[in-house]
N, CA, C and O of each residue as an XYZ file, in Angstrom:
536
protein
N      -7.672     -2.423    -18.011
C      -8.429     -2.115    -16.815
C      -7.595     -1.302    -15.830
O      -8.043     -0.261    -15.352
N      -6.365     -1.778    -15.519
C      -5.554     -1.011    -14.577
C      -4.894      0.154    -15.304
O      -4.617      0.106    -16.502
N      -4.662      1.180    -14.538
C      -3.994      2.358    -15.067
C      -2.539      2.369    -14.664
O      -1.889      1.326    -14.592
N      -2.039      3.553    -14.404
C      -0.618      3.686    -14.084
C      -0.306      3.172    -12.687
O      -1.193      3.011    -11.848
N       0.962      2.923    -12.464
C       1.445      2.531    -11.146
C       1.347      3.748    -10.241
O       1.923      4.794    -10.540
N       0.620      3.619     -9.136
C       0.488      4.726     -8.201
C       1.635      4.744     -7.215
O       2.253      5.785     -6.992
N       1.929      3.573     -6.611
C       3.050      3.503     -5.681
C       3.461      2.059     -5.412
O       2.717      1.114     -5.673
N       4.655      1.929     -4.888
C       5.160      0.669     -4.357
C       5.278      0.875     -2.856
O       5.890      1.845     -2.407
N       4.693     -0.033     -2.073
C       4.691      0.108     -0.618
C       5.762     -0.779     -0.001
O       5.879     -1.959     -0.331
N       6.531     -0.199      0.889
C       7.587     -0.910      1.611
C       7.255     -0.851      3.095
O       7.153      0.227      3.680
N       7.088     -2.029      3.697
C       6.872     -2.102      5.141
C       8.214     -1.934      5.833
O       9.205     -2.547      5.437
N       8.244     -1.105      6.863
C       9.478     -0.842      7.599
C       9.242     -1.082      9.090
O       8.156     -0.807      9.600
N      10.261     -1.594      9.790
C      10.096     -1.788     11.230
C      10.144     -0.478     12.012
O       9.636     -0.398     13.130
N      10.762      0.559     11.414
C      10.910      1.839     12.086
C      10.760      2.943     11.040
O      11.648      3.147     10.211
N       9.635      3.650     11.085
C       9.352      4.662     10.074
C      10.375      5.788     10.084
O      10.795      6.260      9.027
N      10.775      6.219     11.269
C      11.752      7.313     11.358
C      13.060      6.922     10.673
O      13.647      7.731      9.956
N      13.521      5.690     10.887
C      14.750      5.211     10.242
C      14.570      5.130      8.730
O      15.487      5.462      7.979
N      13.396      4.693      8.279
C      13.124      4.640      6.840
C      13.141      6.024      6.209
O      13.672      6.211      5.114
N      12.557      6.991      6.906
C      12.556      8.370      6.419
C      13.984      8.885      6.308
O      14.346      9.520      5.318
N      14.793      8.609      7.324
C      16.195      9.050      7.315
C      16.930      8.509      6.088
O      17.672      9.244      5.436
N      16.730      7.241      5.775
C      17.411      6.630      4.623
C      16.987      7.313      3.328
O      17.831      7.712      2.525
N      15.674      7.445      3.126
C      15.200      8.015      1.863
C      15.497      9.508      1.750
O      15.797      9.992      0.659
N      15.418     10.244      2.860
C      15.667     11.686      2.812
C      17.150     12.008      2.788
O      17.593     12.817      1.972
N      17.929     11.384      3.675
C      19.332     11.770      3.818
C      20.273     11.030      2.882
O      21.219     11.626      2.368
N      20.037      9.752      2.650
C      20.934      8.990      1.780
C      20.558      9.183      0.313
O      21.423      9.408     -0.534
N      19.248      9.091      0.019
C      18.805      9.192     -1.374
C      18.388     10.607     -1.779
O      18.207     10.879     -2.966
N      18.235     11.498     -0.817
C      17.887     12.880     -1.130
C      16.465     13.090     -1.604
O      16.191     14.036     -2.341
N      15.556     12.220     -1.191
C      14.169     12.293     -1.656
C      13.334     13.238     -0.801
O      13.644     13.482      0.365
N      12.268     13.765     -1.402
C      11.266     14.538     -0.674
C      10.283     13.561     -0.049
O       9.814     12.630     -0.704
N       9.975     13.783      1.230
C       9.112     12.891      1.987
C       7.920     13.682      2.517
O       8.077     14.805      2.996
N       6.723     13.090      2.428
C       5.544     13.735      3.002
C       5.556     13.573      4.524
O       6.339     12.792      5.066
N       4.700     14.302      5.189
C       4.547     14.174      6.642
C       3.891     12.831      6.966
O       3.074     12.345      6.184
N       4.235     12.229      8.101
C       3.595     10.975      8.500
C       2.082     11.148      8.659
O       1.597     12.174      9.136
N       1.362     10.118      8.245
C      -0.094     10.112      8.315
C      -0.534      8.803      8.956
O      -0.278      7.727      8.415
N      -1.192      8.892     10.103
C      -1.722      7.701     10.772
C      -3.055      7.323     10.135
O      -3.934      8.164      9.951
N      -3.184      6.043      9.804
C      -4.416      5.515      9.224
C      -4.914      4.376     10.114
O      -4.692      3.207      9.799
N      -5.583      4.703     11.222
C      -5.999      3.668     12.165
C      -6.892      2.592     11.547
O      -6.827      1.430     11.949
N      -7.728      2.970     10.569
C      -8.620      1.991      9.940
C      -7.850      0.944      9.132
O      -8.380     -0.128      8.842
N      -6.599      1.253      8.768
C      -5.737      0.317      8.052
C      -4.636     -0.237      8.957
O      -3.918     -1.157      8.566
N      -4.500      0.312     10.149
C      -3.496     -0.162     11.093
C      -2.073      0.208     10.727
O      -1.139     -0.526     11.049
N      -1.894      1.348     10.052
C      -0.554      1.760      9.622
C      -0.364      3.265      9.770
O      -1.323      4.036      9.817
N       0.891      3.650      9.840
C       1.299      5.037      9.659
C       2.126      5.051      8.384
O       2.973      4.180      8.188
N       1.893      6.022      7.519
C       2.555      6.055      6.219
C       3.224      7.396      5.958
O       2.828      8.425      6.505
N       4.233      7.362      5.120
C       4.775      8.545      4.467
C       4.949      8.174      3.001
O       5.036      6.995      2.659
N       4.999      9.171      2.148
C       5.249      8.929      0.736
C       6.557      9.582      0.326
O       6.807     10.751      0.620
N       7.377      8.815     -0.352
C       8.595      9.302     -0.978
C       8.165      9.749     -2.369
O       7.725      8.932     -3.178
N       8.290     11.028     -2.644
C       7.797     11.575     -3.906
C       8.867     11.487     -4.979
O       9.963     12.029     -4.832
N       8.534     10.800     -6.058
C       9.427     10.638     -7.203
C       8.794     11.301     -8.418
O       7.586     11.535     -8.421
N       9.574     11.611     -9.450
C       8.995     12.278    -10.614
C       7.897     11.470    -11.316
O       6.970     12.053    -11.877
N       7.991     10.127    -11.291
C       7.054      9.321    -12.062
C       6.134      8.441    -11.229
O       5.235      7.811    -11.785
N       6.328      8.376     -9.911
C       5.483      7.579     -9.022
C       5.823      7.920     -7.580
O       6.448      8.947     -7.315
N       5.420      7.069     -6.653
C       5.722      7.279     -5.239
C       6.160      5.949     -4.621
O       5.833      4.876     -5.127
N       6.898      6.042     -3.527
C       7.189      4.905     -2.663
C       6.455      5.202     -1.365
O       6.592      6.290     -0.807
N       5.682      4.248     -0.888
C       4.978      4.402      0.378
C       5.735      3.598      1.431
O       5.940      2.396      1.264
N       6.149      4.252      2.509
C       6.760      3.561      3.636
C       5.668      3.347      4.676
O       4.996      4.294      5.084
N       5.492      2.089      5.105
C       4.436      1.703      6.045
C       5.033      1.228      7.347
O       5.976      0.436      7.350
N       4.498      1.700      8.444
C       4.893      1.210      9.765
C       3.623      0.752     10.483
O       2.571      1.380     10.362
N       3.729     -0.344     11.229
C       2.589     -0.852     11.986
C       2.091      0.199     12.968
O       2.877      0.875     13.632
N       0.787      0.321     13.046
C       0.135      1.217     14.005
C      -0.694      0.314     14.915
O      -1.837     -0.020     14.605
N      -0.109     -0.068     16.027
C      -0.791     -0.963     16.957
C      -0.441     -2.416     16.712
O       0.062     -2.784     15.650
N      -0.716     -3.236     17.717
C      -0.356     -4.655     17.664
C      -1.181     -5.444     16.661
O      -0.724     -6.477     16.172
N      -2.385     -4.982     16.344
C      -3.263     -5.704     15.419
C      -3.031     -5.319     13.963
O      -3.780     -5.747     13.085
N      -2.024     -4.535     13.701
C      -1.741     -4.083     12.341
C      -1.409     -5.260     11.433
O      -0.697     -6.176     11.844
N      -1.916     -5.246     10.203
C      -1.536     -6.293      9.249
C      -0.042     -6.237      8.905
O       0.510     -7.215      8.401
N       0.602     -5.123      9.167
C       2.027     -4.982      8.894
C       2.863     -5.714      9.948
O       3.987     -6.131      9.668
N       2.320     -5.871     11.154
C       3.072     -6.525     12.232
C       3.534     -7.923     11.846
O       4.702     -8.264     12.034
N       2.635     -8.729     11.313
C       3.000    -10.100     10.921
C       4.027    -10.080      9.794
O       4.927    -10.919      9.760
N       3.899     -9.127      8.873
C       4.858     -9.018      7.772
C       6.256     -8.725      8.323
O       7.238     -9.333      7.898
N       6.333     -7.791      9.269
C       7.623     -7.423      9.860
C       8.191     -8.585     10.681
O       9.408     -8.767     10.719
N       7.345     -9.364     11.327
C       7.835    -10.543     12.049
C       8.527    -11.517     11.094
O       9.559    -12.098     11.428
N       7.950    -11.688      9.905
C       8.539    -12.591      8.903
C       9.729    -11.955      8.180
O      10.607    -12.654      7.675
N       9.743    -10.621      8.140
C      10.776     -9.861      7.421
C      11.277     -8.752      8.332
O      10.895     -7.596      8.149
N      12.122     -9.069      9.309
C      12.507     -8.087     10.335
C      13.143     -6.811      9.800
O      13.060     -5.769     10.450
N      13.769     -6.865      8.642
C      14.372     -5.660      8.063
C      13.382     -4.869      7.230
O      13.704     -3.775      6.766
N      12.177     -5.404      7.029
C      11.185     -4.776      6.160
C      11.266     -5.347      4.757
O      12.015     -6.291      4.506
N      10.502     -4.781      3.852
C      10.530     -5.238      2.467
C       9.314     -4.759      1.701
O       8.424     -4.118      2.260
N       9.284     -5.076      0.411
C       8.167     -4.679     -0.444
C       6.907     -5.378      0.057
O       6.873     -6.602      0.176
N       5.887     -4.603      0.344
C       4.634     -5.135      0.887
C       3.560     -5.276     -0.185
O       2.897     -6.310     -0.265
N       3.381     -4.238     -1.015
C       2.375     -4.320     -2.083
C       2.679     -3.293     -3.172
O       3.506     -2.397     -3.008
N       1.974     -3.462     -4.288
C       2.019     -2.464     -5.352
C       0.601     -1.939     -5.550
O      -0.373     -2.665     -5.352
N       0.495     -0.686     -5.939
C      -0.810     -0.051     -6.097
C      -0.972      0.455     -7.526
O      -0.149      1.212     -8.041
N      -2.065      0.009     -8.148
C      -2.424      0.457     -9.494
C      -3.645      1.351     -9.423
O      -4.523      1.157     -8.582
N      -3.696      2.317    -10.299
C      -4.848      3.210    -10.387
C      -5.921      2.590    -11.271
O      -5.622      1.918    -12.259
N      -7.179      2.828    -10.897
C      -8.335      2.426    -11.705
C      -9.295      3.604    -11.766
O      -9.335      4.429    -10.854
N     -10.069      3.679    -12.846
C     -11.030      4.776    -12.989
C     -12.231      4.617    -12.064
O     -12.701      5.587    -11.470
N     -12.726      3.383    -11.946
C     -13.904      3.112    -11.124
C     -13.641      1.845    -10.326
O     -13.596      0.751    -10.889
N     -13.469      1.987     -9.028
C     -13.049      0.856     -8.208
C     -14.115     -0.238     -8.127
O     -13.776     -1.418     -8.041
N     -15.384      0.130     -8.154
C     -16.438     -0.884     -8.088
C     -16.517     -1.689     -9.382
O     -16.714     -2.904     -9.349
N     -16.366     -1.023    -10.504
C     -16.334     -1.729    -11.794
C     -15.114     -2.637    -11.853
O     -15.214     -3.790    -12.271
N     -13.961     -2.118    -11.434
C     -12.733     -2.929    -11.433
C     -12.892     -4.131    -10.513
O     -12.520     -5.246    -10.879
N     -13.449     -3.910     -9.310
C     -13.667     -5.010     -8.372
C     -14.536     -6.098     -8.987
O     -14.200     -7.280     -8.930
N     -15.654     -5.690     -9.576
C     -16.582     -6.669    -10.143
C     -15.963     -7.427    -11.311
O     -16.197     -8.626    -11.468
N     -15.175     -6.736    -12.130
C     -14.494     -7.406    -13.243
C     -13.453     -8.394    -12.732
O     -13.316     -9.490    -13.277
N     -12.719     -8.013    -11.690
C     -11.705     -8.907    -11.109
C     -12.362    -10.160    -10.530
O     -11.899    -11.276    -10.768
N     -13.438     -9.969     -9.773
C     -14.140    -11.103     -9.180
C     -14.678    -12.024    -10.269
O     -14.582    -13.246    -10.154
N     -15.246    -11.438    -11.330
C     -15.785    -12.239    -12.439
C     -14.702    -13.082    -13.110
O     -14.989    -14.128    -13.692
N     -13.451    -12.613    -13.022
C     -12.336    -13.339    -13.631
C     -11.626    -14.240    -12.625
O     -10.581    -14.812    -12.935
N     -12.188    -14.370    -11.416
C     -11.652    -15.311    -10.439
C     -10.723    -14.737     -9.390
O     -10.206    -15.487     -8.563
N     -10.495    -13.444     -9.394
C      -9.617    -12.835     -8.389
C     -10.371    -12.694     -7.072
O     -11.588    -12.511     -7.052
N      -9.629    -12.782     -5.978
C     -10.217    -12.635     -4.647
C      -9.882    -11.259     -4.078
O      -8.725    -10.838     -4.058
N     -10.917    -10.577     -3.620
C     -10.754     -9.288     -2.959
C     -10.656     -9.560     -1.465
O     -11.455    -10.316     -0.911
N      -9.685     -8.950     -0.823
C      -9.503     -9.146      0.612
C     -10.519     -8.331      1.405
O     -11.081     -7.357      0.905
N     -10.744     -8.749      2.656
C     -11.703     -8.057      3.509
C     -13.117     -8.385      3.079
O     -13.393     -9.472      2.572
N     -14.012     -7.426      3.290
C     -15.419     -7.652      2.956
C     -15.750     -7.274      1.513
O     -16.907     -7.362      1.101
N     -14.751     -6.858      0.748
C     -14.971     -6.518     -0.654
C     -15.416     -5.090     -0.894
O     -15.555     -4.660     -2.039
N     -15.639     -4.356      0.181
C     -16.051     -2.957      0.033
C     -14.830     -2.053      0.155
O     -13.986     -2.269      1.024
N     -14.729     -1.046     -0.706
C     -13.590     -0.132     -0.635
C     -13.554      0.639      0.680
O     -14.587      0.930      1.283
N     -12.332      0.961      1.108
C     -12.093      1.861      2.234
C     -11.298      3.040      1.692
O     -10.649      2.929      0.653
N     -11.346      4.155      2.384
C     -10.515      5.282      1.977
C      -9.075      5.005      2.374
O      -8.795      4.594      3.501
N      -8.163      5.234      1.434
C      -6.748      5.017      1.672
C      -6.037      6.297      2.064
O      -6.665      7.289      2.434
N      -4.719      6.260      1.975
C      -3.884      7.382      2.401
C      -4.118      8.650      1.581
O      -3.884      9.754      2.073
N      -4.574      8.506      0.348
C      -4.853      9.677     -0.492
C      -6.313     10.104     -0.383
O      -6.793     10.923     -1.167
N      -7.019      9.532      0.611
C      -8.441      9.792      0.820
C      -9.275      9.424     -0.411
O     -10.264     10.081     -0.733
N      -8.851      8.365     -1.079
C      -9.566      7.823     -2.233
C      -9.876      6.364     -1.951
O      -9.161      5.733     -1.172
N     -10.923      5.801     -2.561
C     -11.289      4.410     -2.307
C     -10.198      3.438     -2.769
O      -9.634      3.579     -3.854
N      -9.918      2.442     -1.906
C      -8.932      1.413     -2.218
C      -9.483      0.032     -1.883
O     -10.362     -0.116     -1.034
N      -8.946     -0.975     -2.568
C      -9.207     -2.393     -2.312
C      -7.896     -3.139     -2.435
O      -6.978     -2.694     -3.125
N      -7.811     -4.280     -1.762
C      -6.638     -5.134     -1.890
C      -7.046     -6.470     -2.476
O      -8.108     -7.005     -2.158
N      -6.188     -7.004     -3.338
C      -6.429     -8.279     -4.013
C      -5.457     -9.328     -3.500
O      -4.296     -9.029     -3.219
N      -5.932    -10.544     -3.381
C      -5.157    -11.632     -2.786
C      -3.860    -11.875     -3.557
O      -3.880    -11.995     -4.781
N      -2.724    -11.947     -2.840
C      -1.439    -12.144     -3.523
C      -1.334    -13.466     -4.280
O      -0.595    -13.548     -5.262
N      -2.047    -14.491     -3.854
C      -1.970    -15.782     -4.556
C      -2.581    -15.698     -5.952
O      -2.315    -16.551     -6.799
N      -3.393    -14.684     -6.192
C      -4.001    -14.505     -7.509
C      -3.165    -13.626     -8.433
O      -3.493    -13.470     -9.609
N      -2.066    -13.042     -7.895
C      -1.259    -12.094     -8.672
C       0.226    -12.361     -8.492
O       0.984    -11.485     -8.075
N       0.628    -13.586     -8.813
C       2.046    -13.971     -8.836
C       2.738    -13.727     -7.497
O       3.919    -13.379     -7.461
N       2.006    -13.908     -6.397
C       2.591    -13.745     -5.078
C       2.706    -12.310     -4.606
O       3.387    -12.043     -3.616
N       2.058    -11.386     -5.287
C       2.157     -9.968     -4.946
C       0.812     -9.434     -4.468
O      -0.200     -9.572     -5.156
N       0.808     -8.826     -3.290
C      -0.386     -8.139     -2.810
C      -0.604     -6.912     -3.694
O       0.305     -6.102     -3.879
N      -1.809     -6.782     -4.234
C      -2.125     -5.682     -5.152
C      -3.192     -4.790     -4.518
O      -4.220     -5.263     -4.035
N      -2.920     -3.514     -4.534
C      -3.895     -2.512     -4.103
C      -4.423     -1.814     -5.353
O      -3.656     -1.479     -6.256
N      -5.714     -1.603     -5.398
C      -6.324     -0.782     -6.439
C      -6.805      0.499     -5.795
O      -7.418      0.477     -4.728
N      -6.523      1.628     -6.452
C      -6.958      2.929     -5.939
C      -7.715      3.662     -7.034
O      -7.225      3.810     -8.154
N      -8.918      4.121     -6.698
C      -9.701      4.891     -7.659
C      -9.115      6.289     -7.785
O      -8.830      6.943     -6.781
N      -8.936      6.745     -9.020
C      -8.406      8.094     -9.250
C      -9.425      8.966     -9.944
O      -9.153     10.135    -10.219
């Protein structure tokens, strides 16, 4: 059902500092920051030959990233994203197998302007999972 790994998301307390580390220390190519108010984050992507790393910074006090950063002041891995061919089919199959979809269960457009859903971490070995339709 799931396809390739699309990205690993790392929540950071300071996006500019995260960009500096990945660009200057690791020599990676970084996309321009993109504010996603509907998700409460600002993101950049670290472009790798075989996948991407998404750096997430809280956008506003109500951001879901804020609580994560409070628990993990230095930041850390927030979620992993897998590609799916049809997000509604994948959602329905996951629900039928007992997985919980976060939010209202309806996809939202993500950073790549493609439909995304998040799955409850307690159903996936403690890992928040994002599905993105490709």
